[in-house]
N, C-alpha and C positions, 0 to 999 in steps of 0.2 A: 268574612270567614263563612264558608258554607259548611253546614253540618251534614253528617251522614243521615240517610233515612233510618227511621226506627219504627218498630212495630211491637205490639204485644202479641208474641207468637202463640199465646194460649188461644187466641181467636182461631187460628188455623188448626191448632191441636184439637179443639172442641169440634170444629167443622169436620175435620178428618174422622174423629171418633163417631160423630153422628152418621157419617157416610158408611162407616164400617158396621155400625150397630143396626141401622135401619132395616136391612133385609131380614134380620133375625126377629124383628118385631113388626110384621106387616099390619097388625091391628092398630098401630099408633100412626096417626096422621102425620105426614111429612110435607104438608103444603108449606108455602113460603112463610105464612103467618106463624104456624106451629113451630117450624124450624127456628125462626127468629126468636120466638118465646123461649124455646129450649136453649138456644145460644145465650140469651141474656141471663136466664136463671143460672146456668152452669158457670158463666163467666163472673157473675156477681159473687159466686161462692168459691172461686179459685183465685189464688194470688196472681197478680200480673207478672209476666215474664217478658220484659222489654229487651229487645236485641237491636243492635245497630247492624243492619244488613242490606244487601242489595236484593232487588226483586228476584224471586225464584229460590233464594236460599232459605226463606222462612219455613216452608213446608219441610224441607230437608232437615232443618233443625228440630222441628216438631216431631218428625218421624223418628229421630235419633235421640229423643229426650230420655232422661234417666227413668228407670223403672218406677221410682217413687212418684214422679210427676205423671207418668202414664196411668198409674193406679188412681191418683187424684182426679185426673181428667175423666177416666172411665167411671169412677164413682159419682162424680158430679153430673156427668152427662146422663148416666142411667137415672139418677134422681130427677133430673129435669125432664127426661122422657116420661117418667111415671107421673109427674105432676101435670104436664101438658096433656099427656095421653088420657088422664082422668077427667080433665076439664079443659078441652080445647077452646080457644077463643075465636076461631074463625066464625064468621057470620055475626060477630059482635062489633060494636063500635069501639073507639079508643077508651071509653069509660067502662067497657065490659058489659054494656047493656044490649 
Protein backbone atom coordinates (compact mmCIF):
# COMPACT_ATOMS: atom_id res chain seq x y z
CA UNK A 1 0.00 0.00 0.00
CA UNK A 2 1.43 3.35 -1.03
CA UNK A 3 0.71 6.37 1.15
CA UNK A 4 -0.02 9.84 -0.11
CA UNK A 5 2.68 12.47 0.32
CA UNK A 6 2.29 14.70 3.35
CA UNK A 7 3.81 17.92 4.57
CA UNK A 8 3.66 20.37 7.43
CA UNK A 9 2.24 23.25 5.43
CA UNK A 10 3.23 25.70 8.18
CA UNK A 11 6.74 25.54 6.65
CA UNK A 12 5.41 27.04 3.44
CA UNK A 13 3.19 29.48 5.34
CA UNK A 14 6.16 30.84 7.34
CA UNK A 15 8.38 31.00 4.23
CA UNK A 16 5.62 32.86 2.39
CA UNK A 17 5.16 35.27 5.34
CA UNK A 18 8.92 35.94 5.49
CA UNK A 19 8.89 36.75 1.78
CA UNK A 20 5.96 39.16 2.29
CA UNK A 21 7.51 40.89 5.32
CA UNK A 22 11.16 41.13 4.22
CA UNK A 23 10.73 44.24 1.99
CA UNK A 24 9.14 46.10 4.91
CA UNK A 25 12.18 45.48 7.13
CA UNK A 26 15.28 46.07 4.96
CA UNK A 27 17.45 46.47 8.08
CA UNK A 28 16.94 42.79 8.97
CA UNK A 29 19.36 40.43 7.28
CA UNK A 30 17.72 37.85 5.03
CA UNK A 31 20.77 35.77 4.18
CA UNK A 32 20.23 31.99 4.03
CA UNK A 33 21.49 31.49 7.59
CA UNK A 34 19.27 34.21 9.08
CA UNK A 35 16.21 33.03 7.08
CA UNK A 36 16.79 29.49 8.30
CA UNK A 37 17.08 30.69 11.90
CA UNK A 38 13.84 32.68 11.53
CA UNK A 39 12.05 29.69 10.02
CA UNK A 40 13.17 27.40 12.84
CA UNK A 41 12.20 29.85 15.60
CA UNK A 42 8.77 30.49 14.11
CA UNK A 43 8.06 26.83 13.35
CA UNK A 44 9.08 25.73 16.84
CA UNK A 45 6.42 28.09 18.21
CA UNK A 46 3.63 27.16 15.81
CA UNK A 47 1.51 24.03 15.89
CA UNK A 48 2.21 21.74 12.94
CA UNK A 49 -0.48 21.53 10.27
CA UNK A 50 0.12 18.34 8.33
CA UNK A 51 -1.76 17.85 5.10
CA UNK A 52 -1.85 15.02 2.62
CA UNK A 53 -1.30 16.75 -0.66
CA UNK A 54 0.19 16.61 -4.09
CA UNK A 55 3.12 18.82 -5.07
CA UNK A 56 2.04 22.39 -5.73
CA UNK A 57 -1.12 22.30 -3.60
CA UNK A 58 0.67 23.11 -0.35
CA UNK A 59 1.27 26.81 -1.05
CA UNK A 60 -2.31 27.16 -2.25
CA UNK A 61 -3.53 25.76 1.07
CA UNK A 62 -1.14 28.00 3.01
CA UNK A 63 -2.37 31.09 1.17
CA UNK A 64 -5.99 30.14 1.84
CA UNK A 65 -5.59 29.30 5.52
CA UNK A 66 -7.98 30.62 8.09
CA UNK A 67 -7.47 34.09 9.51
CA UNK A 68 -6.60 32.65 12.94
CA UNK A 69 -3.70 30.66 11.48
CA UNK A 70 -2.54 33.62 9.43
CA UNK A 71 -2.41 35.80 12.55
CA UNK A 72 -0.44 33.08 14.39
CA UNK A 73 2.00 32.77 11.49
CA UNK A 74 2.38 36.56 11.26
CA UNK A 75 2.94 36.90 15.02
CA UNK A 76 5.54 34.14 15.25
CA UNK A 77 7.31 35.20 12.05
CA UNK A 78 7.58 38.79 13.30
CA UNK A 79 8.89 37.57 16.66
CA UNK A 80 11.48 35.41 14.91
CA UNK A 81 12.54 38.34 12.72
CA UNK A 82 13.03 40.52 15.82
CA UNK A 83 15.10 37.84 17.58
CA UNK A 84 17.35 37.07 14.63
CA UNK A 85 17.52 40.71 13.54
CA UNK A 86 18.82 41.63 17.00
CA UNK A 87 21.41 38.84 17.15
CA UNK A 88 22.17 37.40 13.70
CA UNK A 89 24.29 34.24 13.68
CA UNK A 90 25.94 34.64 10.30
CA UNK A 91 29.70 34.55 10.66
CA UNK A 92 29.45 32.23 13.69
CA UNK A 93 30.02 28.51 13.77
CA UNK A 94 27.33 25.97 14.72
CA UNK A 95 28.04 26.52 18.44
CA UNK A 96 27.40 30.25 18.03
CA UNK A 97 31.04 31.25 18.58
